[in-house]
Every structure is written in C-alpha cells, then in structure tokens.
N, C-alpha and C positions, 0 to 999 in steps of 0.2 A: 422345115418346121420338125423338132425332134417328135419320134414316135414313141412307141411303147417303150418301157425301162426294162421289160423282162417279164414272161408269161409263166413261168414254171419254177416255183419256188423251191429250194432245198429241201431236203427232206425235216430239216429242224425249223423250218419255217411253214410247214405246212398245216399246223393247226389254225384254224379260224375259229372266230368266236362263234360256237355254236351254242343253242340253249335249249334244253329239251325240257318240256313241262310235263309236271305229273299230273295224274288225273285228279287227285285228291286235293281238297279245297276246304281249308279251315282259318277263317280271318283273325289274325292278329289284329286287334284296334288298340286305341289310346289307354285303355284301361287294363292292358294284359291279355291275355288269351291263350288260345290254344296253338298248336305248331301250324304254321302256314304253308303254303305252298313252295318249294325249292326248286332251283334252276342249276343245272350241273353244266358250269363252265370254268375255264382256268382262272385260279385265284391269283391275282397280282402280286402277292407275298407282300413283302416288308415297304411301307410308306414310309419315307424319310421324315424324320423329327426336324422341322425347319421352324424358323422365325417365321411369323405371319404380319410383321410389322411392315415390311418394306413391299412398294410395287413397282419396281425396277429402277428407281431413283439413282440408284449407284452405277447403274450400267452393267455390262457382261464382264465376267472375268478377264484376266490378260491370258490369251491363249497360250503363251509362252511361259508363263508362271506356275507354281505347283498347283496341282489340281487337289481337290478335295477327296475324302476318303468315302467309298459308297459301295455298301456290299453287293457283290455279283457285277461291279463294273471295276475295270481297271483304269489305271490312270491314263492309258493312252486311248481307251475309248471315251472317256470323259473330256478328254482333250479334244477328241473328233467332235463331241457333242457341242463343246465351247465354239470350235471353228464355226460350225453350223450356226450357232445363234449370233456369233459375231457378225459373219456374212448377212444375216438378216438385219441385224442393226444397220450396217453399213448401207445397205439397200433401202433404208427406211421401211421394211416390211414390218408392219404391226407384229407384236409378238404372239398373236393367235397363229400366224405362220410360222414362227419359230418352233412353238409346239408341234404344229403339223409336220413339219421338216424332221425334227427329232424323232416323233414315232415312227415317220416312214423310214428313217435309216435304221432306227431298232428293229423293225420287221425285216428289212431286206438285207442289212448286215450284220446285225447287232451291234452297230456303232463301230465296226472292224473295217479299214481300209483294205477290201480284198481286192487281191488281182484275180487274172482269169485263172480258173479253176480246170479248166479242161472237161471232161465229162461230168464232173460234179457242178459245174456251172449252168446258169440260165443263159443258155446259147453264149454270146460274146458278153454278157454283163460284166462289169467291174466297179470297184469303189464302192463307196457309202451307201449309195441309191440304186447300186446294180444297173448303173445307165448303160445302153449298149452303143458302141460305135457304130453299128451298122444300121441303127435307127436315127442318127443323126446328132447325137448327144456331143459328140466331139471325140477326139483321137483317144486311144487308150491311155495313154500318157497323161493327157488332161485329165480325164475322168478319175484317176488315181491322186488326182491333186484335190485333197477334201474341201478348199475353197473354191475351186473351179466347178466341181459337182455340185456344191450347195448353191452356187450362183445360177447353176441352170435350172436347179429345181426351183427354185424362187421365179425365176424370171418365167417359166412355165406355169407355175401356181398363180400369179398376177394376171395371168390371162382367162382365168376361170372366173367367170363371172359369178358373184354371189359367194366366193369361196369362203370368206370371214363367218357367214352364218350357216355355212353348211356343217353337217356332223364331220368330224373329222376324218373319218374313213372314207366318206364321199368325195372330199376335196383330194386326199392323198391318190384316191383312185384316178381322178381325173387326170392327173399328173402322170401316175405309173403306169395305167392301164395293165392292173395285174389279175392273174388267172383266179386270184383269191382275193375279191375286193373288199372282204369283210375283215381280213386279217389285220389290219392296220388299227382297229378299234381297241384291242386290248394292250395295244401299247400307251394310250392316251393317258391314264392316271401317272403312270410313271414318267413319261414324258414332260408332263406339267412339273411334276417336283424337280425333275433334272433342270428345266428352264428356271425354276423359283431357286435352285441351289447355285447356278451357275450365271445368273442375269439379277440377283438382287430382287428376287420375288416378282420379276415379270408377268410370270402366268396369272398374276392376281392384278393386272393393271389393264387399263384401256389407253389408247394413245390420244391425247389431246394437243393436236397442231404438232410441233416437234418435240414435244414433251411426253412423258408417260405419267399417268397419276393412277391412284386406286380406282377400281370400277365402284360407281355409285349405284343406289336403288334404280332399277329398271334398266342398266346396262349389263351386258354378257361380257364378263372379265375373257382375259385371253385363254383363261382355263377351259372355258368352255361352259362356265356355269353364271347364274344369276339368283337373284331373290326372287322366291315363290310370290312372296308379297312384300310392301314395304313394311318396315313396321320393327318393334323390338320384342324379345322373348318375354313373355308374360311368366308361364309354368314352365319349369326347365325338364331336362332329362332325368330320370330316375331320382328325383329329390327325396329326401327324408319324407317328407310327407306322403310323396307318391313315387313309392319304389317301383311302381309297374308301370308308369309312365313312360313309354318308350319312344317318346318324342320330344318336340317342344310345341309350345302354343303361342302362335302370333295374333295378337288383337288385331282386328280389322273391321270396319263397317261391312254390314250386310250388302252383298252386292259387289265388293272390291274384287277386282280381276285376280285370278290366280293363275300362275304362268309355270310352265315346265322348267324346273331349275337347271336343267340341261338337255341336250338332244337325246332322244333315246326311243323306244317302243312302248307303247302301252299295254300293260300286261293285263289289268283289271281295270273296268268302269263300271261301277253298278250301284245298286243301294244294297248297304249290308244290314241283313237281319238284325232285329234286336234281340233280347234274351228269349222272347216268346217265338221268335221264328217269323215275326211280321215284318213287311217290307213297307215301314211308314216312314219313309224319308222325305215326304213332300210337306211335314210340318216341323216346326222347331221342336227339338229335343229337349231333354232334361238331365240332370246328374244322376237320376235314377234309372235311365234308360242305357242300355249297353247298343254298342256299335259304332260305327264309324259314320252312320249315315251315308249320304251320297261321297263316294272316294275314288280315287285314282290311284293306282300303282304304275310306274314307269321304270323300265329297264334300260341302264345307261350303260356307257363304255366301263370295261372294268367290272361287269358283273355287279354295280353298284343298283338297288332299287331305292327309288323314293316313294313316299305315300303321301296323299293329300287328302284330309278328312273333313267331315261336316260341311260339305256344299250345300248351296241354298236350294239346287235344283239339279236335274240329271247333266253330269258333266258333258262338255262340249266336244269331247274325244271318245271314240269307241276301241275296245280292244282290238289290238293289232295295228292300229295307226302309228304312223311314224311323227314324231314331234320334233319340233325344233327348239332349242333353247330360248326361254323366252316365249314361247307360243300360248296364247290363253287357253287352258283346259277347263276351266270353271269360273264359278263365284263363291266368295265366302258366305258362308250362312251359319247354321246353328243346328243341324239335323244329327240326331244320334245323340251320343254320351257327350252334352255340351249344355253349359250354363248360359252362353251369349256367343253373340258372332266372333269367331276366330278360325284361323287355320291351324290344324294339327296337322304337324310336318315332321315326317319319320325318314333315316337314312339306313339302309341295310346293306350290308357287305356279303360278298360271296354268294348274291341271289338268294340268300336266306331272308325268307320274308316274317319268320317267326321271331319271338323274343331273343332268340340266341343270336341273331344276324345284325340286331339294332346297336347302332353307335349314337353317341351324342351328336345331334347335327351342328351345334355350335362351333366347334374346333373344325369339323368337317369343311363346313362351308366357309369357314374364316381363311383356311388353308386355300380354299378356290378364289378367294378374292370377292366373297358375296357374305361378307359377316353381317350377323344379326347382333342387335343390341343387348345388353346384359340381361342374363336370366335372372329371376327373382324368386 
C-alpha cells in the first residue's frame, strides 16, 4: 500500500493557510456599519471570469488540444491539470475529486511535472503529486507520467471513507500525509475555477448516475459550496434603494434550517448588539432596530468569509467550531434589523469582514454551483 507522498515541502510551498485574529471587533451588519475584524491570509488573486451556464455536460477538454490562456499558468501547467481531470473522468470519480486532485497538485508541484531535484527535493519525490517511489507509489519513470500519478492519487483518495464531504484540505492530507496539512486549502478557489474552465463548469455539478447535472437546492456542488437556505433573493446587494446593503436577503419561513455554505471554521457566533448596546436577540426585530440579531461568521478556504444574520435563536455552532458544507448552523428568524423572517447572507473576500471586503453573493454563489433566484 502506498505511503506518504512527501513530508518536507520546498520553500516555495511552505506557506500554509494561517489566520490571525485582531483583538478589535466592530460588527458590520446588513444596514452598513463600522469596520469589522480582519484576517491576514494569502489572497487568491485573480478569479477567472467564466460562464456559469454549464455544469460539466460538455466533458473535459481534449488534453492534446490547445489550452486556454490563464494568467499565472502556462499551457503546459494547464495541460497537466487537464490530464488530472481526464483521468478522474475516465475512472468515474465525481468532480469533487477532480477539484481535490488539481488543488493537491497545485500545492505539491504548481502543476509542473517535476523530476527528482536532488537536495532541493522532498526526499525522493517526483511528478505532479510529489509521490515517492520509496513509499510504494511506483517507479520514478511511472510517477513522471501525469496520467499514472493522477490515477494513483485517485485510487488512494477513493479508499478514504467520506472523502466527498470532507474539507478539501483534509481529504488531500489523507492521501498525501504532508507535514503541512493545511497548505492545500488555499488552492481550492483557483482549483475550482480551473476545473470549471477545463471541464465545462464541472465544479458546479453533482453526479447523477453516469451523468453530471447542476447541483440543486440542498446539494453540495463539486466546488464544495451549497445554498444556505432554499429560495430566491428578495433584496439584492447594494441596490439603488439600499446602497449600504452589503449582502442579499432570502425570504424563508421562521425556523427554516440555515446551513453552512461551505466547509470552514466559525469565527463569530453571537447576538449582535442593537444601536443602544442591548443584547435583545430573543425577540423579533424591526426596521428601526440595528444589528444582525443572532448571527454567525464562517471563514472558508481562500480567505472567504460568509455571514448569516437574523437567526431566530442562539446559533447551533460556537466560535472555533469546524463545520462541513451543508451542516446546520441555525434557523431563520427575524432578530435585529428585520421586517420579517429571512436570511441576510453576505460574502467577504480577503478575510475582510468590513464593507470593503463585501462582494455580491449572487454571482459568487452562481459560479460555485449554488445559484440563487433573481434579485428584485
């Protein structure tokens, strides 16, 4: 049975996803507000602008054909990613596995098919996944074959019980046994976009028998994202009438389950004080009241933060908890600045929980296969 893929990353791969919390706390809520808490982690940079209409129906690109042009990645690097995806498709591995495999190769080799690099190498590691001949992964010549090394990665991944519902970094670590197990997480957003680009939007899909289809409400897409609640957007992001509305409102009956949109770690789980400093979240709010009521903030891979406001009662998760995509974190209510039961949902980039970090959740979620209805 193959063992570890390599324990000592090269200097270029030593940065793990580390998050430092500041002591200052000033909550940004759905009505706008002061600067929030910041988290210092590597920004993922450019996210590719792709069509969000396909969900893998067209299949992976021809690995021998021309590769698309993507900033920071050469044609040969993308071709290696295309081989990884093609092998996964041939083995009938669900597309979630393709995202995990591409992200793993991004961390291990930056999608370059590396030879043995002597003293600069991780022991005797070679290839896209830095697999070690001495640990039973195969002969050096075999491991320099991208298709062979990808197949070995998938074969090991498929032995990991529950891998499809694990956070990406945990699933990758179960295969690789790296000395830096959190390092894979930072590659998940770009790996998702590469799979979308090279496989007709497959990261937005779920497998239904032999076919792929777009993920529906309550399903976790291959991207690792899902709808926090079913329903359509009622009040949109920074509309003309509400320029300080830094999220979207999704109407739902009181008590509707709210789920974590993706795997992550709970940063905040508490009652947001109103404008008078009162912690009055156990009653329905009103438009005259400020604050998010009972709310939760979750930090996800790629330094993305999601916020869930106006819960009916104390959230079901606590600060520091690790949550899985789709895990129940609370129930819809109308606490805080609210005129009726709904979920106020925000997405923030770069770990910036202030208004400056907020982005429109509608295109963000659509690109990840968890599209909302149209904003009004």
